[in-house]
GULUM-308108 format. One record per residue (C-alpha): residue number from 1; residue in one letter; x, y, z. Coordinates in nm, 3 decimals, decimal comma, always signed. Layout:
BEGIN
<resi: NUM | resn: A | x: X | y: Y | z: Z>
...
This chain:
BEGIN
<resi: 1 | resn: X | x: +13,841 | y: +20,720 | z: -2,967>
<resi: 2 | resn: X | x: +13,502 | y: +20,704 | z: -3,128>
<resi: 3 | resn: X | x: +13,543 | y: +21,058 | z: -3,264>
<resi: 4 | resn: X | x: +13,889 | y: +20,971 | z: -3,399>
<resi: 5 | resn: X | x: +13,755 | y: +20,667 | z: -3,582>
<resi: 6 | resn: X | x: +13,474 | y: +20,876 | z: -3,733>
<resi: 7 | resn: X | x: +13,731 | y: +21,128 | z: -3,865>
<resi: 8 | resn: X | x: +13,947 | y: +20,858 | z: -4,018>
<resi: 9 | resn: X | x: +13,642 | y: +20,706 | z: -4,177>
<resi: 10 | resn: X | x: +13,533 | y: +21,039 | z: -4,321>
<resi: 11 | resn: X | x: +13,881 | y: +21,097 | z: -4,465>
<resi: 12 | resn: X | x: +13,881 | y: +20,748 | z: -4,619>
<resi: 13 | resn: X | x: +13,537 | y: +20,812 | z: -4,781>
<resi: 14 | resn: X | x: +13,651 | y: +21,143 | z: -4,925>
<resi: 15 | resn: X | x: +13,968 | y: +20,993 | z: -5,072>
<resi: 16 | resn: X | x: +13,780 | y: +20,701 | z: -5,214>
<resi: 17 | resn: X | x: +13,519 | y: +20,929 | z: -5,374>
<resi: 18 | resn: X | x: +13,792 | y: +21,136 | z: -5,531>
<resi: 19 | resn: X | x: +13,955 | y: +20,841 | z: -5,703>
<resi: 20 | resn: X | x: +13,620 | y: +20,692 | z: -5,809>
<resi: 21 | resn: X | x: +13,523 | y: +21,026 | z: -5,966>
<resi: 22 | resn: X | x: +13,853 | y: +21,053 | z: -6,148>
<resi: 23 | resn: X | x: +13,825 | y: +20,696 | z: -6,277>
<resi: 24 | resn: X | x: +13,477 | y: +20,765 | z: -6,402>
<resi: 25 | resn: X | x: +13,587 | y: +21,087 | z: -6,574>
<resi: 26 | resn: X | x: +13,870 | y: +20,915 | z: -6,755>
<resi: 27 | resn: X | x: +13,705 | y: +20,584 | z: -6,836>
<resi: 28 | resn: X | x: +13,660 | y: +20,553 | z: -7,210>
<resi: 29 | resn: X | x: +13,290 | y: +20,544 | z: -7,306>
<resi: 30 | resn: X | x: +13,068 | y: +20,580 | z: -7,608>
<resi: 31 | resn: X | x: +12,883 | y: +20,896 | z: -7,516>
<resi: 32 | resn: X | x: +13,067 | y: +21,219 | z: -7,565>
<resi: 33 | resn: X | x: +13,247 | y: +21,305 | z: -7,889>
<resi: 34 | resn: X | x: +13,347 | y: +20,990 | z: -8,084>
<resi: 35 | resn: X | x: +13,670 | y: +21,038 | z: -8,264>
<resi: 36 | resn: X | x: +13,693 | y: +20,855 | z: -8,593>
<resi: 37 | resn: X | x: +13,977 | y: +20,861 | z: -8,849>
<resi: 38 | resn: X | x: +13,887 | y: +20,953 | z: -9,205>
<resi: 39 | resn: X | x: +13,876 | y: +20,584 | z: -9,315>
<resi: 40 | resn: X | x: +13,686 | y: +20,458 | z: -9,011>
<resi: 41 | resn: X | x: +13,319 | y: +20,363 | z: -8,968>
<resi: 42 | resn: X | x: +13,159 | y: +20,375 | z: -8,625>
<resi: 43 | resn: X | x: +12,860 | y: +20,165 | z: -8,516>
<resi: 44 | resn: X | x: +12,693 | y: +20,225 | z: -8,180>
<resi: 45 | resn: X | x: +12,445 | y: +19,970 | z: -8,045>
<resi: 46 | resn: X | x: +12,259 | y: +20,208 | z: -7,821>
<resi: 47 | resn: X | x: +12,166 | y: +20,106 | z: -7,470>
<resi: 48 | resn: X | x: +11,792 | y: +20,154 | z: -7,482>
<resi: 49 | resn: X | x: +11,701 | y: +19,861 | z: -7,259>
<resi: 50 | resn: X | x: +11,493 | y: +19,582 | z: -7,409>
<resi: 51 | resn: X | x: +11,454 | y: +19,756 | z: -7,743>
<resi: 52 | resn: X | x: +11,658 | y: +19,831 | z: -8,055>
<resi: 53 | resn: X | x: +11,842 | y: +20,136 | z: -8,182>
<resi: 54 | resn: X | x: +12,170 | y: +20,138 | z: -8,375>
<resi: 55 | resn: X | x: +12,352 | y: +20,440 | z: -8,511>
<resi: 56 | resn: X | x: +12,611 | y: +20,399 | z: -8,796>
<resi: 57 | resn: X | x: +12,847 | y: +20,671 | z: -8,907>
<resi: 58 | resn: X | x: +13,000 | y: +20,598 | z: -9,248>
<resi: 59 | resn: X | x: +13,357 | y: +20,693 | z: -9,337>
<resi: 60 | resn: X | x: +13,229 | y: +20,946 | z: -9,589>
<resi: 61 | resn: X | x: +13,012 | y: +21,120 | z: -9,324>
<resi: 62 | resn: X | x: +12,669 | y: +20,963 | z: -9,404>
<resi: 63 | resn: X | x: +12,458 | y: +20,833 | z: -9,115>
<resi: 64 | resn: X | x: +12,225 | y: +20,538 | z: -9,084>
<resi: 65 | resn: X | x: +11,981 | y: +20,480 | z: -8,803>
<resi: 66 | resn: X | x: +11,850 | y: +20,127 | z: -8,754>
<resi: 67 | resn: X | x: +11,538 | y: +20,139 | z: -8,533>
<resi: 68 | resn: X | x: +11,437 | y: +20,402 | z: -8,278>
<resi: 69 | resn: X | x: +11,382 | y: +20,217 | z: -7,953>
<resi: 70 | resn: X | x: +11,083 | y: +20,275 | z: -7,731>
<resi: 71 | resn: X | x: +10,881 | y: +20,598 | z: -7,704>
<resi: 72 | resn: X | x: +11,092 | y: +20,726 | z: -7,415>
<resi: 73 | resn: X | x: +11,433 | y: +20,645 | z: -7,576>
<resi: 74 | resn: X | x: +11,480 | y: +20,963 | z: -7,779>
<resi: 75 | resn: X | x: +11,734 | y: +21,123 | z: -7,538>
<resi: 76 | resn: X | x: +11,954 | y: +20,811 | z: -7,537>
<resi: 77 | resn: X | x: +11,951 | y: +20,795 | z: -7,926>
<resi: 78 | resn: X | x: +12,004 | y: +21,168 | z: -7,971>
<resi: 79 | resn: X | x: +12,300 | y: +21,160 | z: -7,733>
<resi: 80 | resn: X | x: +12,471 | y: +20,910 | z: -7,961>
<resi: 81 | resn: X | x: +12,384 | y: +21,107 | z: -8,276>
<resi: 82 | resn: X | x: +12,526 | y: +21,411 | z: -8,106>
<resi: 83 | resn: X | x: +12,847 | y: +21,222 | z: -8,029>
<resi: 84 | resn: X | x: +12,898 | y: +21,201 | z: -8,407>
<resi: 85 | resn: X | x: +12,797 | y: +21,571 | z: -8,433>
<resi: 86 | resn: X | x: +12,506 | y: +21,465 | z: -8,652>
<resi: 87 | resn: X | x: +12,189 | y: +21,658 | z: -8,733>
<resi: 88 | resn: X | x: +12,113 | y: +21,456 | z: -9,047>
<resi: 89 | resn: X | x: +12,018 | y: +21,093 | z: -9,094>
<resi: 90 | resn: X | x: +12,071 | y: +20,983 | z: -9,449>
<resi: 91 | resn: X | x: +11,908 | y: +20,634 | z: -9,404>
<resi: 92 | resn: X | x: +11,648 | y: +20,563 | z: -9,139>
<resi: 93 | resn: X | x: +11,563 | y: +20,196 | z: -9,111>
<resi: 94 | resn: X | x: +11,268 | y: +20,081 | z: -8,910>
<resi: 95 | resn: X | x: +11,306 | y: +19,705 | z: -8,915>
<resi: 96 | resn: X | x: +10,939 | y: +19,667 | z: -8,814>
<resi: 97 | resn: X | x: +10,670 | y: +19,866 | z: -8,636>
<resi: 98 | resn: X | x: +10,657 | y: +19,720 | z: -8,286>
<resi: 99 | resn: X | x: +10,678 | y: +20,002 | z: -8,038>
<resi: 100 | resn: X | x: +11,022 | y: +19,896 | z: -7,913>
<resi: 101 | resn: X | x: +11,161 | y: +19,965 | z: -8,257>
<resi: 102 | resn: X | x: +10,961 | y: +20,254 | z: -8,386>
<resi: 103 | resn: X | x: +10,887 | y: +20,413 | z: -8,052>
<resi: 104 | resn: X | x: +11,098 | y: +20,734 | z: -8,068>
<resi: 105 | resn: X | x: +11,083 | y: +20,771 | z: -8,448>
<resi: 106 | resn: X | x: +10,829 | y: +21,052 | z: -8,449>
<resi: 107 | resn: X | x: +11,072 | y: +21,249 | z: -8,228>
<resi: 108 | resn: X | x: +11,357 | y: +21,157 | z: -8,463>
<resi: 109 | resn: X | x: +11,156 | y: +21,284 | z: -8,764>
<resi: 110 | resn: X | x: +11,080 | y: +21,610 | z: -8,589>
<resi: 111 | resn: X | x: +11,436 | y: +21,686 | z: -8,472>
<resi: 112 | resn: X | x: +11,664 | y: +21,555 | z: -8,752>
<resi: 113 | resn: X | x: +11,676 | y: +21,592 | z: -9,123>
<resi: 114 | resn: X | x: +11,595 | y: +21,246 | z: -9,262>
<resi: 115 | resn: X | x: +11,691 | y: +21,154 | z: -9,613>
<resi: 116 | resn: X | x: +11,509 | y: +20,823 | z: -9,683>
<resi: 117 | resn: X | x: +11,298 | y: +20,598 | z: -9,464>
<resi: 118 | resn: X | x: +11,299 | y: +20,224 | z: -9,504>
<resi: 119 | resn: X | x: +11,012 | y: +20,027 | z: -9,346>
<resi: 120 | resn: X | x: +10,835 | y: +19,693 | z: -9,419>
<resi: 121 | resn: X | x: +10,473 | y: +19,669 | z: -9,507>
<resi: 122 | resn: X | x: +10,337 | y: +19,484 | z: -9,207>
<resi: 123 | resn: X | x: +10,001 | y: +19,456 | z: -9,020>
<resi: 124 | resn: X | x: +10,139 | y: +19,627 | z: -8,710>
<resi: 125 | resn: X | x: +9,951 | y: +19,933 | z: -8,589>
<resi: 126 | resn: X | x: +10,016 | y: +20,160 | z: -8,300>
<resi: 127 | resn: X | x: +10,024 | y: +20,537 | z: -8,229>
<resi: 128 | resn: X | x: +10,391 | y: +20,568 | z: -8,304>
<resi: 129 | resn: X | x: +10,352 | y: +20,411 | z: -8,644>
<resi: 130 | resn: X | x: +10,056 | y: +20,632 | z: -8,731>
<resi: 131 | resn: X | x: +10,236 | y: +20,951 | z: -8,613>
<resi: 132 | resn: X | x: +10,549 | y: +20,847 | z: -8,808>
<resi: 133 | resn: X | x: +10,356 | y: +20,790 | z: -9,128>
<resi: 134 | resn: X | x: +10,191 | y: +21,127 | z: -9,095>
<resi: 135 | resn: X | x: +10,525 | y: +21,302 | z: -9,045>
<resi: 136 | resn: X | x: +10,690 | y: +21,115 | z: -9,336>
<resi: 137 | resn: X | x: +10,407 | y: +21,241 | z: -9,565>
<resi: 138 | resn: X | x: +10,407 | y: +21,588 | z: -9,417>
<resi: 139 | resn: X | x: +10,782 | y: +21,629 | z: -9,458>
<resi: 140 | resn: X | x: +10,781 | y: +21,470 | z: -9,800>
<resi: 141 | resn: X | x: +11,043 | y: +21,210 | z: -9,703>
<resi: 142 | resn: X | x: +11,089 | y: +20,924 | z: -9,951>
<resi: 143 | resn: X | x: +10,955 | y: +20,594 | z: -9,811>
<resi: 144 | resn: X | x: +11,094 | y: +20,263 | z: -9,939>
<resi: 145 | resn: X | x: +10,930 | y: +19,928 | z: -9,858>
<resi: 146 | resn: X | x: +11,176 | y: +19,681 | z: -9,708>
<resi: 147 | resn: X | x: +11,193 | y: +19,341 | z: -9,870>
<resi: 148 | resn: X | x: +11,459 | y: +19,100 | z: -9,982>
<resi: 149 | resn: X | x: +11,691 | y: +19,247 | z: -10,248>
<resi: 150 | resn: X | x: +11,639 | y: +19,614 | z: -10,165>
<resi: 151 | resn: X | x: +11,971 | y: +19,789 | z: -10,178>
<resi: 152 | resn: X | x: +12,016 | y: +20,087 | z: -9,947>
<resi: 153 | resn: X | x: +12,357 | y: +20,191 | z: -10,068>
<resi: 154 | resn: X | x: +12,634 | y: +20,040 | z: -10,288>
<resi: 155 | resn: X | x: +12,932 | y: +20,266 | z: -10,245>
<resi: 156 | resn: X | x: +13,216 | y: +20,260 | z: -10,001>
<resi: 157 | resn: X | x: +12,961 | y: +20,098 | z: -9,767>
<resi: 158 | resn: X | x: +12,722 | y: +19,840 | z: -9,906>
<resi: 159 | resn: X | x: +12,389 | y: +19,764 | z: -9,734>
<resi: 160 | resn: X | x: +12,120 | y: +19,528 | z: -9,865>
<resi: 161 | resn: X | x: +11,807 | y: +19,371 | z: -9,716>
<resi: 162 | resn: X | x: +11,795 | y: +18,995 | z: -9,711>
<resi: 163 | resn: X | x: +11,445 | y: +18,962 | z: -9,565>
<resi: 164 | resn: X | x: +11,147 | y: +18,973 | z: -9,546>
<resi: 165 | resn: X | x: +11,123 | y: +18,730 | z: -9,839>
<resi: 166 | resn: X | x: +10,748 | y: +18,685 | z: -9,835>
<resi: 167 | resn: X | x: +10,440 | y: +18,911 | z: -9,802>
<resi: 168 | resn: X | x: +10,274 | y: +18,718 | z: -9,522>
<resi: 169 | resn: X | x: +10,416 | y: +18,572 | z: -9,196>
<resi: 170 | resn: X | x: +10,247 | y: +18,406 | z: -8,898>
<resi: 171 | resn: X | x: +10,470 | y: +18,593 | z: -8,652>
<resi: 172 | resn: X | x: +10,473 | y: +18,968 | z: -8,690>
<resi: 173 | resn: X | x: +10,840 | y: +18,975 | z: -8,582>
<resi: 174 | resn: X | x: +10,922 | y: +18,795 | z: -8,903>
<resi: 175 | resn: X | x: +10,837 | y: +19,100 | z: -9,108>
<resi: 176 | resn: X | x: +11,164 | y: +19,239 | z: -8,966>
<resi: 177 | resn: X | x: +11,403 | y: +19,388 | z: -9,222>
<resi: 178 | resn: X | x: +11,722 | y: +19,178 | z: -9,201>
<resi: 179 | resn: X | x: +12,007 | y: +19,403 | z: -9,320>
<resi: 180 | resn: X | x: +12,359 | y: +19,300 | z: -9,430>
<resi: 181 | resn: X | x: +12,615 | y: +19,572 | z: -9,432>
<resi: 182 | resn: X | x: +12,978 | y: +19,553 | z: -9,547>
<resi: 183 | resn: X | x: +13,275 | y: +19,791 | z: -9,537>
<resi: 184 | resn: X | x: +13,592 | y: +19,659 | z: -9,693>
<resi: 185 | resn: X | x: +13,661 | y: +19,314 | z: -9,545>
<resi: 186 | resn: X | x: +13,431 | y: +19,365 | z: -9,250>
<resi: 187 | resn: X | x: +13,063 | y: +19,274 | z: -9,249>
<resi: 188 | resn: X | x: +12,771 | y: +19,314 | z: -9,017>
<resi: 189 | resn: X | x: +12,433 | y: +19,142 | z: -8,993>
<resi: 190 | resn: X | x: +12,137 | y: +19,304 | z: -8,826>
<resi: 191 | resn: X | x: +11,851 | y: +19,067 | z: -8,756>
<resi: 192 | resn: X | x: +11,580 | y: +19,290 | z: -8,606>
<resi: 193 | resn: X | x: +11,336 | y: +19,059 | z: -8,428>
<resi: 194 | resn: X | x: +11,339 | y: +18,784 | z: -8,695>
<resi: 195 | resn: X | x: +11,279 | y: +18,434 | z: -8,557>
<resi: 196 | resn: X | x: +11,424 | y: +18,093 | z: -8,651>
<resi: 197 | resn: X | x: +11,157 | y: +18,066 | z: -8,926>
<resi: 198 | resn: X | x: +11,328 | y: +18,355 | z: -9,113>
<resi: 199 | resn: X | x: +11,670 | y: +18,211 | z: -9,032>
<resi: 200 | resn: X | x: +11,559 | y: +17,879 | z: -9,192>
<resi: 201 | resn: X | x: +11,417 | y: +18,067 | z: -9,497>
<resi: 202 | resn: X | x: +11,753 | y: +18,239 | z: -9,536>
<resi: 203 | resn: X | x: +11,940 | y: +17,911 | z: -9,499>
<resi: 204 | resn: X | x: +11,719 | y: +17,732 | z: -9,758>
<resi: 205 | resn: X | x: +11,765 | y: +18,016 | z: -10,010>
<resi: 206 | resn: X | x: +12,144 | y: +18,024 | z: -9,947>
<resi: 207 | resn: X | x: +12,153 | y: +18,391 | z: -9,849>
<resi: 208 | resn: X | x: +12,307 | y: +18,372 | z: -9,507>
<resi: 209 | resn: X | x: +12,632 | y: +18,573 | z: -9,529>
<resi: 210 | resn: X | x: +12,934 | y: +18,516 | z: -9,307>
<resi: 211 | resn: X | x: +12,953 | y: +18,822 | z: -9,089>
<resi: 212 | resn: X | x: +13,208 | y: +18,949 | z: -8,839>
<resi: 213 | resn: X | x: +12,944 | y: +19,098 | z: -8,611>
<resi: 214 | resn: X | x: +12,592 | y: +18,964 | z: -8,563>
<resi: 215 | resn: X | x: +12,315 | y: +19,160 | z: -8,393>
<resi: 216 | resn: X | x: +12,130 | y: +18,870 | z: -8,235>
<resi: 217 | resn: X | x: +11,761 | y: +18,849 | z: -8,328>
<resi: 218 | resn: X | x: +11,481 | y: +18,951 | z: -8,093>
<resi: 219 | resn: X | x: +11,695 | y: +19,053 | z: -7,793>
<resi: 220 | resn: X | x: +11,826 | y: +18,698 | z: -7,755>
<resi: 221 | resn: X | x: +11,483 | y: +18,540 | z: -7,740>
<resi: 222 | resn: X | x: +11,456 | y: +18,161 | z: -7,750>
<resi: 223 | resn: X | x: +11,261 | y: +18,200 | z: -8,073>
<resi: 224 | resn: X | x: +11,575 | y: +18,317 | z: -8,260>
<resi: 225 | resn: X | x: +11,938 | y: +18,214 | z: -8,327>
<resi: 226 | resn: X | x: +11,947 | y: +17,856 | z: -8,422>
<resi: 227 | resn: X | x: +12,272 | y: +17,655 | z: -8,419>
<resi: 228 | resn: X | x: +12,260 | y: +17,602 | z: -8,797>
<resi: 229 | resn: X | x: +12,214 | y: +17,973 | z: -8,857>
<resi: 230 | resn: X | x: +12,497 | y: +18,063 | z: -8,617>
<resi: 231 | resn: X | x: +12,722 | y: +17,811 | z: -8,786>
<resi: 232 | resn: X | x: +12,648 | y: +17,975 | z: -9,127>
<resi: 233 | resn: X | x: +12,707 | y: +18,333 | z: -9,002>
<resi: 234 | resn: X | x: +13,016 | y: +18,232 | z: -8,797>
<resi: 235 | resn: X | x: +13,050 | y: +18,571 | z: -8,628>
<resi: 236 | resn: X | x: +13,348 | y: +18,683 | z: -8,422>
<resi: 237 | resn: X | x: +13,125 | y: +18,911 | z: -8,216>
<resi: 238 | resn: X | x: +12,763 | y: +18,893 | z: -8,113>
<resi: 239 | resn: X | x: +12,564 | y: +19,192 | z: -7,984>
<resi: 240 | resn: X | x: +12,252 | y: +19,137 | z: -7,771>
<resi: 241 | resn: X | x: +12,037 | y: +19,448 | z: -7,728>
<resi: 242 | resn: X | x: +11,839 | y: +19,383 | z: -7,412>
<resi: 243 | resn: X | x: +11,742 | y: +19,519 | z: -7,070>
<resi: 244 | resn: X | x: +11,511 | y: +19,458 | z: -6,781>
<resi: 245 | resn: X | x: +11,219 | y: +19,254 | z: -6,912>
<resi: 246 | resn: X | x: +10,956 | y: +18,987 | z: -6,830>
<resi: 247 | resn: X | x: +11,028 | y: +18,772 | z: -7,137>
<resi: 248 | resn: X | x: +11,344 | y: +18,600 | z: -7,024>
<resi: 249 | resn: X | x: +11,566 | y: +18,788 | z: -7,274>
<resi: 250 | resn: X | x: +11,838 | y: +18,680 | z: -7,339>
<resi: 251 | resn: X | x: +11,742 | y: +18,316 | z: -7,320>
<resi: 252 | resn: X | x: +11,992 | y: +18,069 | z: -7,163>
<resi: 253 | resn: X | x: +11,983 | y: +17,850 | z: -7,473>
<resi: 254 | resn: X | x: +12,108 | y: +18,144 | z: -7,682>
<resi: 255 | resn: X | x: +12,378 | y: +18,258 | z: -7,443>
<resi: 256 | resn: X | x: +12,495 | y: +17,898 | z: -7,385>
<resi: 257 | resn: X | x: +12,521 | y: +17,847 | z: -7,761>
<resi: 258 | resn: X | x: +12,722 | y: +18,163 | z: -7,814>
<resi: 259 | resn: X | x: +12,953 | y: +18,077 | z: -7,525>
<resi: 260 | resn: X | x: +13,003 | y: +17,721 | z: -7,650>
<resi: 261 | resn: X | x: +13,118 | y: +17,852 | z: -7,985>
<resi: 262 | resn: X | x: +13,361 | y: +18,097 | z: -7,827>
<resi: 263 | resn: X | x: +13,192 | y: +18,400 | z: -7,976>
<resi: 264 | resn: X | x: +13,267 | y: +18,732 | z: -7,807>
<resi: 265 | resn: X | x: +12,933 | y: +18,844 | z: -7,665>
<resi: 266 | resn: X | x: +12,840 | y: +19,206 | z: -7,574>
<resi: 267 | resn: X | x: +12,510 | y: +19,286 | z: -7,407>
<resi: 268 | resn: X | x: +12,362 | y: +19,632 | z: -7,370>
<resi: 269 | resn: X | x: +12,218 | y: +19,542 | z: -7,027>
<resi: 270 | resn: X | x: +12,572 | y: +19,461 | z: -6,902>
<resi: 271 | resn: X | x: +12,793 | y: +19,685 | z: -7,122>
<resi: 272 | resn: X | x: +12,577 | y: +19,994 | z: -7,189>
<resi: 273 | resn: X | x: +12,637 | y: +20,159 | z: -7,526>
<resi: 274 | resn: X | x: +12,854 | y: +19,934 | z: -7,741>
<resi: 275 | resn: X | x: +13,084 | y: +20,097 | z: -8,000>
<resi: 276 | resn: X | x: +13,237 | y: +19,914 | z: -8,294>
<resi: 277 | resn: X | x: +13,499 | y: +20,096 | z: -8,498>
<resi: 278 | resn: X | x: +13,636 | y: +19,948 | z: -8,827>
<resi: 279 | resn: X | x: +13,870 | y: +20,072 | z: -9,098>
<resi: 280 | resn: X | x: +13,740 | y: +19,800 | z: -9,334>
<resi: 281 | resn: X | x: +14,030 | y: +19,565 | z: -9,248>
<resi: 282 | resn: X | x: +13,992 | y: +19,513 | z: -8,873>
<resi: 283 | resn: X | x: +13,763 | y: +19,621 | z: -8,601>
<resi: 284 | resn: X | x: +13,758 | y: +19,704 | z: -8,233>
<resi: 285 | resn: X | x: +13,484 | y: +19,691 | z: -7,972>
<resi: 286 | resn: X | x: +13,455 | y: +19,928 | z: -7,670>
<resi: 287 | resn: X | x: +13,172 | y: +19,989 | z: -7,428>
<resi: 288 | resn: X | x: +13,064 | y: +20,204 | z: -7,140>
């Protein structure tokens, strides 16, 4: 009887394994070839843990990279770039030079053809920044300082920096390049690690755009995403790029606020790579 039960259990395990494998193979995900129609733009918020990296594939074939995660995140980022069959990055944006945003950028510069680099002038120094600057110079890549009013592109897709507004900040995270991107009727706001001080500056200057998708500032930290700012942006979707960390990201205040407002929240620690596809009129969100 004991032998018979063992055989039945083994058969059950094999059958279950088969169906689990088939489900995994057929489950829609972000990695692998991303199929976009000619008029569609794809944005992938890459799951690099408690760091930032976002890949944007324009309808006309151009590509933008916003941040490059940590030093060991190159494979995850290159997998997403490969999913769009990309070997060129037209616009590389490093919102600021903390190593969870510029970490894999030296590897990006060595392995992809980069058109223009956008980076703020900030008193942040680390080996990844120094190596990136050396490669930018060596490869003769144009380098544009990020500041309010700098336009990246103004064609079918429009992208403009709204911050930093000032030359000096008390918190180094506030040097983050805040980028507003629009395609047709759909708009996206990328906050980097900007804190509520920057949000208040933007509110006081009247430059907070309503946006369909908001990349929450600083991985959902308690230092970002005020109620007034969220009211002004009025997003339909909020993306939090976060992973295992000792900082309490995302903070309960932020997640409670997003939930209270009925905003659709996607988190890289829960959903993996997050893919947004838009034709300029509507958008859809899928994830791993």
